[in-house]
N, C-alpha and C positions, 0 to 999 in steps of 0.2 A: 511656549518655547519657539514658536514659528518665527523665523527671521533671525534667530540668534545662532551665530556660526560656531561659537565655542562655549561649552557648558562645563564648568568645573564641578566635579562631584567629589566631596570629601569621603575618603575611605578610612573608616575607623579601624582600630587594631583588634577589636573583638569580633564576635560572630555577626554583629551588625554590619561590619564591612563586607563580610562574605555574602550576607543576604543582599546587600546593595548591588554587588557585582553580578549576582545571579539575576536580580531584577533587570539590570541593564542589558543583559544578554537578549531579552525579549522586548526591550523598549525601542520605540521608533526614534529616540534621540541619541541612540548609542553611537552613531557615526560621528556625532559632534561633541562627544564627551571626552574630557581629559580627567584622569584619575589623580586626585590631589592628596598628598600626605605631608605631614609637617615634621621637620627635624626635631629631635628630642623626644619623639613619641607622643606629642601632644594630640589629644583626641580630636579637637575641633578648633575653629577660629577663636572661640571663647577662651580656651585654655592657652592658646598662643598669645592672646592679648593679656591675660592675667599674668603670664610669666614675664612679659616685657612690653608694657603699654607704650613706652616711648618709641620703640622700634617696630611696633606692630605692622605698620603698612609696609615697611621695607622687608620685614621677614615674610609677610604674606606674599609680596610680589616675587621674592626669591623662590618661595615654594611653588608658586604658580608657574614660574619659568621652568621648573624641573618636572612639572606635571606630565604624565605619560598618556598619550592618546589611547583611548579604549581599544581602538582598532589594532594598534601596535601590540598591546598586551594580549589581546585575543589571538592575534596571528602567532605570537610566540607560544602561547599556551597550546594552540592547535598543532603547531609543529612538534611540540613535546609529546602531546597525546598521540599524534599520528605515528611518531617513531616508536612509542611504547606499544601501540596496537600492532604495528608492523612486526615487531620482534616476536609477538605472540602468534600472529596469524600467517606469517610468511609462507610456510610450507603449504597451507591451505590455499592462500591467494594465488600461488604459482601453479596450482593444479589445473590441468586442461579441461576437466569436466567436474566442476564444483557441484552441479546439481546431482550428479550420480552419487557423489560422496554424501550429499545431503539426504538423498533417498535412503541410502544404507543406514545412516545415523538415525533418521527419524523412525525407521522400523524398529530400532532397538528401544525406542521410547514407547512401543506398543501400538503404533499406527500401522495397521495391516490393510493391504489391498488398495491403498489410496495414494500410491506413489505419484501418479500424474497430477492429481489434484493438489497434493501437498507441495510439489515442485512449482506448480503454477502460482499458488498462494505466496510461496517464498519469493518468487520472481516479482510478483506484484509489490510486495513490501519493499523490495530492493529498489523499486522505481520511485520512491518517495521524494527524491530530490529533483525530479523532472517537472517541467512546467505543468503537465497534466498527468499525474501518476495513473498507472493502470489499476482499475478498481473492479471488484467482482462481487457476485452473490453466490453463496454456497447453499444450494437447495437440497432438501431431502426430507424423509419422513421423521416424525418424532422418534427419538432414541436411535437415529441413524448414525450418530457419531460426528455430526457437523461441528459442534462446539469443541469436541475433543481434538479433532484435527487442527482447528484454528489454534487452540491452546498450545498444542505441541509445536506448531510452526513458530508461534510467537516466542517460544523459549530460545530460539536461535538468534533473537534480536535484543539489543539493549532496550530498557523501558523508554528511553527517549525517542524510539522509532514509532511508537504507537500510543494510542489512548483508548482503552477498552471500556465499554459501557454495556450493561444489560438493557437499559432503557433510559429515556430522558424526556423532559417536558418539551412541549412544542417550541418553546422559546430558548431552549438551552443552548443551541448552537450559536445564537446571537449574543447571549448574555454571559456565557461561561468565560472564565479567565484562563482556562487551560490552553497553552500554546498549541496551535495546529500547523505551524509552519513546518513543511517537510516532514510531516507525520502522517500516520494512518489512523483513521477513526474506525474502531472495531465495534460493531453493533451486533450483539449476540442473538438478537431476535428482531426481525423487521417490524413486529408489532410495536416496538418502541418508538417508531416514527410514523404512526398511523394517521396523524392529522395532515391536512393539506398544507398547512403552514410549515410544519416540520419537514415535509417532503420538499417544499419550495426552498427552504434554507439549504437542504442537502444538495439539491440541484444547482443552486447558486455556487456552492462551495466546489462542486465537481466541475462545472462548466466554466465559471469565471475565475476559479482559483482563489476566491475570497468572498466574504459576505459584507455587503454594504447595506445596512438596514437603518432607516431613519424612523425614529419614534419620538414621542414627547415624554417629558418627565416633569414632575411637580417640583418647583423651586420656591424660594421665599418671594420671588417676583412673579409667581404664577407658573403656568404651563409653558415650558420652553422646548424647542426642538433639540434632539440629540441624535447625532450620527454615530452608529456603531460600525466600526470597520474591523473585521476579523481577517487577518492575513492568512494566506495559504502559501504554496499549494498543499492540498490535502487529498489523500486517497482514502478509500473506504472499502472495508470488507464486511458484508452483512450475511448473517445466517438466517434461514427462514424455512418454515414448513410449507409456505404458500407456493402455489404453482407459478403465480406471476405477482410482481410488485406493482406499484404505481406505474402506469405505462410510460410516463415521462422519465422516471428513474430507471426503468428496465433497460431502455436503450442506451443508457450511459454506463452500464455495468455488464461485464461478461458473466453469463450464467454458468455455474459449475454444479454438476449434479453428483451427489453422494450415491454410491452403488447400494441397491437394496436387494441384490440377488442372494439366494441361499448360499452360494459359494462364498460371497463376501461375509455373510453372517458367520459361516464356519470359520473363516480366517480370523474374524474378530474374537470369537470364542477361544480359539487357540492362543491368540495374543494375550487375552485376559488371563488364561491359565498359566502362561509362562511368566507373566508379570513384567514390570519395567526394569530395564537394566539400570540398577542404582549406581553403577560405576560411571555412567555417562557424564562426561565433562564437556560442557558447551561453551566454555570460556573462549576457546579459539574461534568459534563461530561468532560469538558476540564481538570479539576483537576485530574480526573481519569486517563486520558491519560498521563498527566505529571507525575503522581505517577508511572505509568507503565514504562515511560521513565527511571526512576531512580531505578527500581526494578529488579527482576530476569527475565532473558529471556531464560535461559536454560530449556529445557523440555525433559523428557524421556517419550516415549509412550510404555508401557509394552506389548501392543497387536499389535505392528506394524508388526511383522513377521507374526502373525496369519492373519492379514488383508491382507498382501501381498499374502499369500498363497490362500486366498479365492477370490481374484480379478481375473477374467478370463483374460488371456493374449491375448485379441482379436485384439489389435492394438499396433504398435510401439509407437504411441503418448502417450500411458498410462505410458511410462517410465518417461515422464515429468509431466503428470497430477497427477501421484501418489505422486510425490514430493510436488506438490501444495496441495494435500489433506492432507498430513502429516503436512505441514506448517500451514494450516488452523486449524487443530486439536491443534497444539501447540499454535496458536494465541488464540483460545478459552480458552485454559488452562491458558495462560498468563493473559487474561482478567479476569478470575475468580481465580487468584492466591491467593487472600486473604483467600479463603476457600479450597484451594488445599494443599495436603501434599507434602513434599519434600523427596527425597531419602537421603542417607547418605552423598552424595556429594553436597547437597544443590540444586539439580535440581528439578523443579516442576514435579509432576507425573500426566500425563493425565489420565482421567477417561473415562469409556465407554460413559458417558453423553457428554463428549467433542466430541467424534466421532459421536454420534447420532445427535447432533446439526448441525455439519458440513454436515453430510450425507443428512439431510433434505434440506439444502441449495444448494448442488452441485450435487446431484444424477442425476437429469435430465441433468444438464449442462455437466457433464462428459460423460454420456451415449450418448448424442447427439454429443459431440465432437469427439468421436471414432466411431460414426455411428453404435452403438450397438442398438440403438433405435431411434425413430423419435418422435418429439414433437407433441402434439395434433393438433396444428395449421397446421403443414405440412401434417399430416394425413388427416385433413379435406379438404385441397385444392386438394390433390391427389385423394381422394375419389370423390370430386366434378367433377373433370375431367373425372373420370371413369363413373360416372352417366350420364354426358352429352354425352359421346361417346356411352354408352349403349342405350341412347334414339334415336339413329340413326344418329347422326351427326358425321362427320369424325374427327373433332377436336373441341377444345374449345378455346374461346378467353378470355382475361383478364376481359373484361366487363361482360361476362357470368359468370365467376367465382365470381366476386364481387356481382352480383345479387343473385347467388345461395347461397352465404355465408352470405349475408346481411351486407357486409362491403364496404368501399369506394374503388374506383379503385386503388388508390395508395397502399393501404394495400394489396389488392389482387395481385398487380404487385410484391410487395416485397416478399410475401409468395411464389409466383410462381418462383421468381428468386432464392430463397433459395432452393426450391425443385429441380429446374433445375440444380443448382450448385452441388447437391448431386446425380444427375442422375436419380431421380425418375420421372421427367417430361422432355419431349423433345419438342423443337420447330421445326415443319416441314416447317415453312416458311423460305425460303433461301434468299429471296430478302430483303435487308436492308431497314428499314423505314416502312415496312408494318406490320400490326398487327400480333402478334404471333399466330400460328396455333398449339395449345398445344395438345400433345398426351401423352400416358403413356410411361414411361421409365422402369427403373429397378424396380422389385417388392419391396414393403416396407418390411424391416426386421421385424422379430418377436421381441417383447420386451425382452431384456436380462438384467438381474440384474447385474450391474457392481460392485456396492458397497453393500456388504452383510448386512443383517439385524443386528443391534447391538446385538440382542439376541444371534447370532451365535458367537459373540466375548466375551460374558459375562463370559465364563468359560476359556478363553484363556489368561487372564492377568497373567503376570509373577510376582511372589511375589518379592517385593523389600524392602530393609531395609529403613524405613522412620524415619523422625524426626517430632517433634511437629510443629504446625503452630504458629508463633510468630508475633505479630503486629510490625510495624515499630518502631525503637527506637526513642527517643526524639532527637532534634537537638544536634549535637556535638558542644562542646564549647572548646576553646583553651585559656589558660591563657595569651598568648602573643599577640593574635590578634583575630579579629572577622570579618567574611565576611558579608558585608552589602548586602541589596537587589539588588543593582546595580552592585554587583560583586567586589566593591572596598574593600580594606583591611583597617581596623581601628586597630591600635596597642594600 
């Protein structure tokens, strides 16, 4: 179809017509398509010819002249869906702190003690329309509740916002026909992308916003090259029990850790005993995301340069993490766009409040990622090793650490593994299979502020020309046709 400016697609009156319109929505020819129907309810050109062979060409030309561009139909359908979604979600969309309401609602679904992590995941998923969505890894021990947290967060989104898998083959990202444009790929276990090639495809999707993979296929004329082009942008959320993923993927994702403390276990047990609130209705939340799908996604951050100047350049990784931070700020702005102003070009203007909300969620995550600071749990286990050695013992064991911290052995082992991977602890036992003999490694760094206090940016915003906030317009109507709920055209 390359080089053809107008492509007429016949829309039949049955479910086949509905299927064709759904297919067009993800087709690269959609911008050049005109939807064609025939007067008298004729199914296709053949029926039109059989009815009146002598005037077939004239009747066909008349029908083509009345054909409606796909773009026009979709614009009208989007306006109708947007107005319908707005009617459902308006009170939520106009709330000044949607994340706070989200936190309260998700607790009613049985998610206990993971308010900050669940809010961060929610904000990541809301970034799906950006050029590079903010993506993350949810790490924690087996049975820690990683998948449950992700499952409950996904309930606040329509299915069109994500594509969830437990595993996939190494070529699946290249050959799958599931649309990935402005969606999140949810992988419930990192082991599902264990091969180098699968990791390469994932990196391409995250970094380049698409996959362009050239292969060869067998044809009647022999082996022929074939270019597979999978469009994005696509974000990803991965759960894993691993301490670290593939190093090239690790730096493209924000690492979020599930709590493994006894206090958190107690909270989860209480939540399980109370059960889920079966009266919870999430239709308003799903309508909010559907309204966002059809609304403005362009955001300007007036204080972005001032923020960049105040972030200490302590690690190369910050070059990627800073992009994630800006995308999360934009995501928070998009989420609250009903009460945000726009500039003269129609872009949403991020406020200091948007930065403050993001900083609260990712400050520790970013600092830990660039090793500018150490989490409290890692400090505790390193200090525990120090005290055991100071008591006169040459080294510490995992069991001793578990006893000293009042946690189970598996949690102590995991924390030790994280501290060891960062060089803060060392295993002196050289013989494989024997208990670790843990000693001190590199000294813990002093806490460094990576993301500045919002007050330091309050006077740095650049004045921009703004326009008033307007509510969504009512559904568009056309005198010649109407778009039905199923996407069909009624003339």
